[in-house]
C-alpha positions as CSV (number, residue, x, y, z in Angstrom):
1,M,-34.0,52.6,29.0
2,R,-34.2,49.7,26.2
3,N,-37.1,51.1,24.6
4,R,-35.9,54.8,24.3
5,H,-32.9,53.2,22.0
6,A,-34.6,51.4,20.1
7,V,-36.7,54.7,19.3
8,L,-33.2,56.0,18.7
9,A,-31.9,53.5,16.6
10,G,-35.3,53.7,14.5
11,L,-35.2,57.4,13.9
12,A,-31.6,57.2,13.2
13,F,-32.3,54.7,10.4
14,A,-35.4,57.1,8.9
15,G,-33.1,59.6,9.1
16,M,-30.8,58.0,7.2
17,A,-33.2,56.9,4.6
18,L,-34.5,61.1,4.5
19,A,-30.6,62.0,3.6
20,C,-30.2,59.4,1.0
21,A,-30.3,60.2,-2.3
22,T,-29.9,58.6,-5.9
23,N,-27.1,60.5,-7.3
24,P,-27.2,61.3,-11.2
25,A,-24.4,61.1,-12.5
26,T,-23.1,57.3,-10.7
27,G,-26.6,55.9,-10.2
28,R,-25.3,55.4,-6.7
29,R,-27.3,55.6,-3.3
30,Q,-25.6,58.3,-1.3
31,L,-25.9,59.5,2.3
32,M,-26.2,63.5,1.6
33,L,-26.1,66.1,4.6
34,V,-25.3,68.7,3.2
35,S,-27.2,70.7,1.0
36,E,-26.4,72.1,-2.6
37,E,-26.4,75.5,-1.6
38,Q,-23.7,74.5,1.5
39,E,-21.5,73.1,-1.0
40,R,-21.5,75.9,-3.0
41,A,-20.9,77.9,-0.1
42,M,-17.9,76.1,0.8
43,G,-16.4,75.7,-2.4
44,L,-16.9,79.3,-3.0
45,Q,-15.3,80.2,0.3
46,A,-12.4,77.8,-0.2
47,D,-11.9,79.3,-3.6
48,K,-10.8,82.7,-2.2
49,E,-8.7,80.9,0.2
50,V,-6.8,78.9,-2.8
51,V,-6.4,81.7,-4.8
52,A,-4.8,84.0,-1.6
53,Q,-3.0,81.3,-0.6
54,Y,-1.9,79.6,-3.7
55,G,-1.8,82.2,-6.2
56,T,-3.2,81.6,-9.8
57,Y,-1.0,81.8,-13.4
58,A,-0.9,85.2,-15.1
59,D,-0.8,83.7,-18.4
60,T,-4.6,84.8,-19.2
61,G,-4.5,83.4,-22.7
62,L,-3.7,80.3,-21.1
63,S,-6.3,80.2,-18.4
64,V,-9.5,81.1,-20.7
65,Y,-8.0,78.1,-22.8
66,V,-8.4,75.7,-20.0
67,A,-11.3,76.8,-18.5
68,G,-13.5,76.4,-22.0
69,I,-12.2,73.2,-22.3
70,G,-13.7,72.7,-18.8
71,K,-17.0,74.6,-19.1
72,D,-17.7,72.4,-22.3
73,L,-17.1,69.0,-20.6
74,A,-19.2,70.5,-17.5
75,A,-21.6,71.2,-19.8
76,R,-22.5,68.2,-20.6
77,S,-22.1,66.4,-17.3
78,E,-25.1,65.7,-14.9
79,R,-24.4,69.0,-13.2
80,P,-24.5,71.3,-15.8
81,D,-26.1,74.0,-14.0
82,L,-23.8,74.7,-11.1
83,S,-21.4,77.8,-11.9
84,W,-18.2,75.9,-12.7
85,T,-14.9,77.1,-12.2
86,F,-12.0,76.7,-13.7
87,R,-8.2,78.3,-12.5
88,V,-4.4,77.6,-13.4
89,V,-2.9,77.6,-9.9
90,D,0.8,79.1,-10.5
91,D,2.8,76.0,-8.6
92,P,5.3,73.5,-10.2
93,A,3.9,70.5,-8.8
94,V,2.2,68.2,-11.3
95,N,-1.6,68.6,-9.9
96,A,-5.1,68.8,-9.9
97,F,-8.1,69.1,-7.7
98,A,-11.4,69.8,-7.1
99,L,-13.9,72.0,-4.5
100,P,-17.3,71.4,-3.4
101,G,-19.7,73.4,-5.8
102,G,-17.7,73.3,-9.2
103,Y,-14.6,74.6,-8.4
104,I,-11.6,73.0,-10.1
105,Y,-7.7,73.4,-10.2
106,V,-5.0,72.5,-12.7
107,T,-1.1,73.4,-12.0
108,R,0.8,75.1,-14.5
109,G,3.4,71.8,-13.5
110,L,0.7,69.5,-14.4
111,L,0.0,71.1,-17.7
112,T,3.3,71.2,-18.6
113,H,3.9,67.6,-18.3
114,L,0.5,67.0,-21.1
115,S,1.2,66.9,-24.5
116,S,-3.0,67.0,-26.0
117,E,-6.3,68.7,-25.5
118,A,-7.9,65.3,-25.2
119,Q,-5.2,64.5,-22.1
120,L,-6.3,67.3,-20.7
121,A,-9.9,67.0,-20.7
122,S,-9.5,63.6,-19.5
123,V,-7.6,65.0,-16.5
124,L,-10.1,67.9,-16.0
125,G,-13.1,65.6,-16.4
126,H,-12.0,63.4,-13.8
127,E,-11.8,66.0,-11.5
128,I,-15.4,66.9,-12.8
129,G,-16.3,63.9,-11.5
130,H,-15.6,64.8,-8.1
131,V,-18.0,67.4,-8.2
132,T,-21.0,65.6,-10.4
133,G,-20.5,62.4,-7.9
134,R,-20.5,64.7,-4.8
135,H,-17.6,63.1,-2.7
136,S,-16.8,66.2,-0.8
137,A,-19.9,66.3,0.1
138,A,-20.4,62.8,0.8
139,Q,-17.3,62.7,2.7
140,M,-18.4,65.3,5.0
141,S,-21.9,64.0,5.5
142,Q,-20.0,61.1,6.8
143,Q,-18.1,62.8,9.0
144,Q,-21.3,64.5,10.7
145,L,-22.9,61.0,11.0
146,A,-21.1,60.9,13.8
147,T,-23.4,59.5,16.2
148,V,-26.9,57.6,16.5
149,G,-27.9,60.0,18.8
150,L,-26.9,63.1,16.0
151,V,-29.3,61.5,13.5
152,A,-32.0,60.9,15.5
153,G,-31.5,64.8,17.0
154,M,-31.8,66.0,13.2
155,V,-35.4,64.0,12.7
156,A,-36.5,65.0,16.2
157,R,-35.6,68.5,15.6
158,P,-35.3,69.7,11.9
159,D,-33.7,73.1,13.0
160,L,-30.9,71.1,14.0
161,A,-29.8,70.7,10.2
162,E,-29.5,74.8,10.4
163,R,-25.9,74.4,12.3
164,F,-24.5,72.6,9.4
165,G,-24.2,76.0,7.9
166,G,-21.2,76.2,9.7
167,L,-19.7,73.9,6.7
168,A,-19.0,76.9,4.9
169,Q,-17.0,78.2,7.0
170,T,-14.7,74.9,6.6
171,G,-12.8,76.4,3.9
172,L,-8.8,75.3,2.6
173,G,-10.3,72.2,5.0
174,V,-12.3,70.7,2.5
175,L,-9.4,70.9,0.2
176,F,-7.0,68.2,1.9
177,L,-10.3,66.1,2.7
178,K,-8.8,62.6,1.0
179,F,-10.6,60.5,-1.6
180,S,-11.7,57.1,-1.5
181,R,-9.7,54.6,-4.1
182,D,-13.5,53.8,-5.1
183,D,-14.1,58.1,-5.1
184,E,-11.4,58.2,-7.5
185,T,-11.8,54.8,-9.4
186,E,-15.5,56.8,-10.1
187,A,-14.2,59.8,-11.2
188,D,-12.0,58.4,-13.7
189,E,-14.5,56.3,-15.2
190,L,-16.6,59.7,-15.1
191,G,-13.8,61.7,-16.8
192,Y,-13.9,58.7,-19.7
193,R,-17.5,59.1,-19.9
194,Y,-17.3,63.1,-20.2
195,A,-14.0,63.8,-22.5
196,G,-16.1,60.5,-24.9
197,R,-19.1,63.3,-25.2
198,A,-16.7,66.1,-26.1
199,G,-15.5,64.2,-28.8
200,Y,-11.9,63.5,-27.6
201,E,-9.8,60.9,-28.4
202,L,-9.7,58.5,-25.3
203,R,-7.2,56.2,-26.6
204,E,-4.8,59.8,-25.0
205,M,-5.4,58.8,-21.6
206,P,-3.4,56.3,-20.4
207,A,-0.1,58.5,-21.3
208,V,-1.6,60.8,-18.5
209,F,-1.6,57.7,-16.1
210,R,2.3,56.2,-17.7
211,T,3.4,60.4,-16.7
212,L,2.2,60.3,-13.3
213,G,4.0,57.2,-12.6
214,G,7.2,58.9,-13.3
215,L,6.7,61.3,-10.9
216,S,8.1,62.0,-8.0
217,P,6.8,63.2,-4.8
218,G,6.8,67.4,-5.3
219,S,5.6,70.2,-4.1
220,D,4.4,70.2,-0.6
221,R,2.5,73.2,-0.8
222,L,-0.7,71.0,-2.1
223,P,-2.5,67.8,-1.8
224,G,-0.5,65.4,-3.6
225,W,-1.6,63.2,-6.8
226,L,0.7,59.9,-6.3
227,Q,-1.0,60.4,-2.4
228,T,-4.4,60.2,-3.1
229,H,-4.6,58.8,-6.7
230,P,-4.4,54.9,-6.9
231,D,-1.5,53.1,-8.7
232,P,-0.9,55.2,-12.1
233,Q,-0.2,51.3,-13.7
234,D,-3.3,50.4,-12.5
235,R,-5.0,52.9,-14.1
236,V,-3.3,52.3,-17.3
237,R,-4.6,48.5,-17.3
238,S,-8.2,49.8,-16.5
239,I,-8.6,51.6,-19.2
240,E,-6.5,50.0,-21.7
241,A,-8.8,46.7,-20.7
242,R,-11.6,49.5,-21.3
243,L,-10.5,50.8,-24.5
244,A,-9.8,46.6,-25.9
245,A,-13.2,45.8,-24.3
246,E,-15.4,48.5,-26.0
247,P,-13.5,50.5,-29.0
248,P,-14.4,53.8,-28.7
249,P,-14.8,55.8,-32.5
250,R,-12.0,57.8,-32.9
251,G,-12.3,61.4,-31.7
252,R,-10.1,64.2,-31.6
253,V,-6.4,65.0,-30.1
254,E,-5.7,68.5,-30.4
255,R,-1.8,67.6,-29.9
256,P,-0.2,70.8,-31.8
257,K,-3.1,73.1,-30.9
258,Y,-2.3,72.3,-27.0
259,L,1.3,72.4,-27.3
260,R,1.7,75.7,-29.0
261,G,-0.5,77.1,-25.7
262,L,2.4,75.9,-23.2
263,A,5.5,77.8,-25.4
264,G,6.7,80.3,-22.6
265,V,5.1,78.7,-19.6
266,A,7.3,78.7,-16.5
267,F,8.6,75.4,-16.1
268,G,9.3,74.0,-12.4
269,E,10.0,76.2,-9.1
270,D,10.2,80.0,-10.0
271,P,13.3,81.6,-8.5
272,R,11.4,85.1,-8.5
273,E,8.9,83.5,-6.3
274,G,12.4,83.5,-3.9
275,F,15.0,80.5,-3.8
276,F,17.9,78.9,-1.9
277,R,21.3,79.4,-2.3
278,G,22.5,76.7,0.4
279,T,20.7,77.6,3.4
280,S,20.5,81.5,2.4
281,F,16.7,82.5,1.1
282,L,17.2,85.1,-1.8
283,H,14.0,86.8,-3.5
284,P,14.9,88.8,-5.9
285,E,11.0,90.4,-6.2
286,M,11.4,91.9,-2.8
287,R,15.0,91.9,-3.1
288,F,16.0,91.0,0.6
289,R,18.0,88.3,2.1
290,L,17.8,85.8,5.1
291,D,20.5,83.3,6.2
292,F,18.3,79.9,8.2
293,P,20.6,78.2,10.4
294,D,23.1,75.6,8.8
295,G,21.7,71.9,8.5
296,F,18.1,72.5,8.7
297,K,15.7,71.4,6.4
298,T,14.0,74.8,4.4
299,S,10.7,75.4,2.5
300,N,9.6,77.9,0.4
301,Q,5.5,78.3,0.7
302,K,3.9,80.7,-0.7
303,T,3.1,82.7,2.0
304,S,6.1,81.6,4.2
305,V,9.5,80.7,4.1
306,A,10.6,77.9,7.4
307,A,13.6,76.1,8.2
308,L,13.1,73.3,11.0
309,S,15.7,71.9,12.9
310,P,17.4,68.4,12.4
311,S,15.8,67.4,15.3
312,E,12.9,68.6,14.5
313,D,13.3,70.5,17.7
314,A,13.4,74.2,16.3
315,V,11.8,76.5,13.6
316,V,12.7,79.8,12.1
317,I,10.3,81.1,10.2
318,L,9.5,84.1,7.8
319,S,6.3,85.6,6.6
320,L,5.1,89.4,6.0
321,A,3.4,91.4,8.6
322,G,1.8,93.7,6.3
323,T,3.0,97.9,6.1
324,D,3.0,99.1,9.7
325,P,6.0,100.4,11.0
326,P,8.2,97.7,12.6
327,E,7.1,98.3,16.3
328,E,3.6,98.9,15.6
329,A,3.5,95.3,14.3
330,A,5.7,93.7,17.3
331,R,2.8,95.5,19.4
332,A,0.1,93.7,17.5
333,F,2.2,90.4,17.5
334,S,1.8,90.9,21.6
335,A,-1.5,91.3,21.9
336,R,-2.0,87.9,20.7
337,E,-3.9,86.4,23.7
338,E,-1.9,83.0,23.5
339,I,1.6,85.5,23.4
340,R,3.8,86.9,26.0
341,V,5.9,89.3,24.8
342,D,9.3,90.4,26.9
343,E,12.2,93.2,26.2
344,L,10.2,94.7,23.1
345,R,12.8,97.2,21.3
346,R,13.6,99.1,18.6
347,T,16.7,98.2,16.9
348,R,18.5,98.6,13.0
349,V,19.3,95.5,11.3
350,N,21.5,95.9,8.5
351,G,20.7,99.7,8.7
352,L,17.1,99.1,8.2
353,P,14.3,99.8,11.2
354,A,13.1,96.8,13.5
355,A,12.1,95.5,16.0
356,E,12.8,93.1,18.4
357,A,11.6,91.0,21.4
358,T,11.8,87.6,23.6
359,F,8.9,85.9,23.5
360,Q,6.5,83.0,25.6
361,A,3.5,81.5,23.4
362,V,1.1,78.6,24.0
363,S,-0.4,76.1,21.6
364,G,-2.6,74.0,23.0
365,Q,-0.6,71.9,25.4
366,R,3.0,72.8,24.5
367,S,4.3,76.0,25.2
368,F,7.3,78.0,23.2
369,T,10.6,80.4,24.3
370,G,11.1,82.0,21.4
371,R,13.1,85.7,19.4
372,A,11.3,88.1,17.2
373,L,12.2,89.9,14.7
374,F,10.0,92.6,12.6
375,V,11.7,94.5,9.5
376,S,10.7,97.2,7.6
377,H,11.9,96.5,3.7
378,E,10.6,99.0,0.6
379,G,7.6,99.5,2.2
380,R,7.0,95.6,3.4
381,T,7.0,94.6,6.8
382,F,8.8,91.2,7.7
383,R,8.4,89.1,10.7
384,I,11.0,86.6,11.7
385,L,10.4,84.6,14.3
386,G,12.6,81.8,15.9
387,Y,11.3,78.9,19.1
388,A,11.9,76.0,20.5
389,S,10.6,74.7,23.6
390,P,11.4,76.3,26.8
391,A,14.0,73.6,27.6
392,R,15.7,73.2,24.0
393,F,15.2,77.4,23.0
394,P,18.9,77.9,25.2
395,A,20.7,75.4,22.7
396,Y,19.4,77.2,19.6
397,A,19.3,80.6,20.7
398,R,22.5,81.9,19.3
399,E,21.8,80.3,16.0
400,I,18.5,81.4,15.8
401,E,19.6,85.0,16.7
402,R,22.7,84.6,13.6
403,S,19.5,83.9,11.5
404,L,17.1,86.7,12.6
405,S,20.3,89.6,12.3
406,S,21.0,88.1,8.8
407,F,18.5,89.8,7.1
408,A,19.4,91.8,4.7
409,P,18.7,94.1,1.2
410,L,19.6,91.8,-1.4
411,R,22.2,93.3,-4.0
412,D,23.8,90.9,-5.9
413,P,22.9,92.0,-9.3
414,E,22.8,87.9,-10.6
415,A,20.2,86.8,-8.2
416,L,18.4,90.4,-9.0
417,S,17.8,89.6,-12.6
418,V,17.7,85.9,-12.3
419,Q,14.5,84.5,-14.4
420,P,12.6,80.8,-14.6
421,R,13.1,77.9,-16.7
422,R,10.5,78.1,-19.5
423,V,9.0,75.3,-21.8
424,S,10.0,75.8,-25.8
425,L,9.1,74.3,-28.4
426,V,11.0,72.4,-31.7
427,Q,9.0,71.8,-34.7
428,L,11.4,68.1,-35.9
429,D,10.9,66.3,-39.5
430,R,11.6,63.1,-38.5
431,A,11.5,61.1,-35.7
432,M,14.7,60.8,-33.3
433,G,16.4,59.0,-30.3
434,L,15.5,61.2,-26.8
435,E,19.6,62.0,-27.1
436,E,20.2,63.1,-30.3
437,F,17.4,65.7,-29.8
438,G,19.2,66.3,-26.3
439,R,22.5,67.0,-28.5
440,L,20.9,68.9,-31.3
441,H,18.2,71.0,-28.9
442,P,19.9,71.1,-25.2
443,S,17.6,71.7,-22.4
444,T,18.3,73.6,-19.2
445,V,16.6,70.3,-17.2
446,P,18.3,66.5,-17.3
447,L,17.1,64.7,-19.7
448,E,14.9,62.1,-18.1
449,T,12.7,65.6,-17.2
450,V,12.9,66.0,-21.0
451,A,11.7,62.5,-21.4
452,L,9.2,62.4,-19.1
453,I,7.3,66.0,-20.5
454,N,7.1,64.8,-23.7
455,Q,6.2,61.5,-22.9
456,V,8.5,58.8,-24.0
457,F,8.3,56.3,-22.1
458,D,10.6,52.6,-23.1
459,G,13.4,54.2,-24.9
460,G,10.7,55.5,-27.4
461,T,11.5,58.3,-30.0
462,V,10.1,62.2,-30.2
463,G,9.0,63.6,-33.5
464,P,8.3,64.1,-36.1
465,G,6.6,67.7,-35.1
466,L,6.4,70.0,-31.6
467,V,8.4,68.8,-29.2
468,K,9.0,70.3,-25.7
469,R,12.2,71.3,-24.1
470,V,13.2,73.7,-21.4
471,T,15.7,76.7,-22.0
472,G,16.8,79.7,-19.6
473,G,16.5,79.7,-15.9
474,P,19.2,80.0,-13.8
475,G,22.7,77.8,-13.8
476,R,23.6,75.8,-10.6
477,D,26.1,78.2,-9.4
478,T,22.8,80.5,-9.0
479,L,20.4,78.2,-7.3
480,G,23.2,75.8,-5.6
481,E,22.7,72.8,-4.1
482,R,19.4,72.8,-2.3
């Protein structure tokens, strides 16, 4: 047995040596069990899911502009031959992320908080650095290296490596991998390198990190920048120390050009995608409303709207079920192996054709009891589920039933016509304090937000030149308190 363990250990070390290579971007030796082909396959699969689940921003001109900058930076990297793809995600969160194989994303929320092309280049360069550094692939390789036996098996049986083809099916799982702090620091260094190679002004980078430091946690739709990146103030100190030690040549800033590209971009949550007025959810585009139970914590996602009870033991969730008639959608739901449906019947809800049922469900070791409603409205069928554990469901049954039966067409003219807030530009011929700017050119967001998006720190001034403000959009009476 001792000899067998020694052989396995020897094979393991041999396998690790075979799987290690020097990364041309970082100069580091990396354990790599994921091939470039698999990396591309993972990115392609996850990209499809990102687009389907989160959506891309409809402004084609802005998307082309961002992609042009990104591709220029990527062409100067150590992996120029990847099929690089750059997308603007239609989300208000201030965020950027990368997927294996050369897929880079920035949110419209991030774009509205930057103030120059040089700043955007530093962010895109950072995300390109995650790809050239192969950080996701390295993490997945570490996960695959779970046991000595696995490595030994790969050496003894090369065909076992084919099993890693399943990595291409990991989809959005790679999006939520958390990079290590070392990975993030390395990506900062690579971003600095790529932005410098492209001739951008590297002294713009500290303002990006200061802006990140002024953010509060935002959208829960995407992995949060503040959760996965080093402390912004540490990044400011690090980059400023580097700039002082090795002052780079002056480079391109492209502030006016960048700001003009932001004119008219949606700012914050887009109420056209649905918004809450108290616990009532109103969707102007799909022209419906639904009342969630009082006291439930609500969340509007791209593909669903959900509410969680204060004790976190009951849920009401609304999503689309396709275009089939309600009864057919209900039958498809009941056909799932983990679902058992009782009392399926046709009905009408506020004049709309519907089907409803009581159901039992099993998920892992847990079981649930709930009510399901399928209702047809303007060519779409909506699925609304309310459920809890069998023991707790009776306590919530009345609230859940009231919520499900509240689904109705939206007819409020004010809600139907609501529009998002948008970035607007003001040309100032002199510098002025933030309060004076707010009086002369009011915004529909707090002055603190105006300061953040213009990167005004520690009582600084705005202008002269182009300055951002936010105009239009719904008032508090329309949206209510969230």
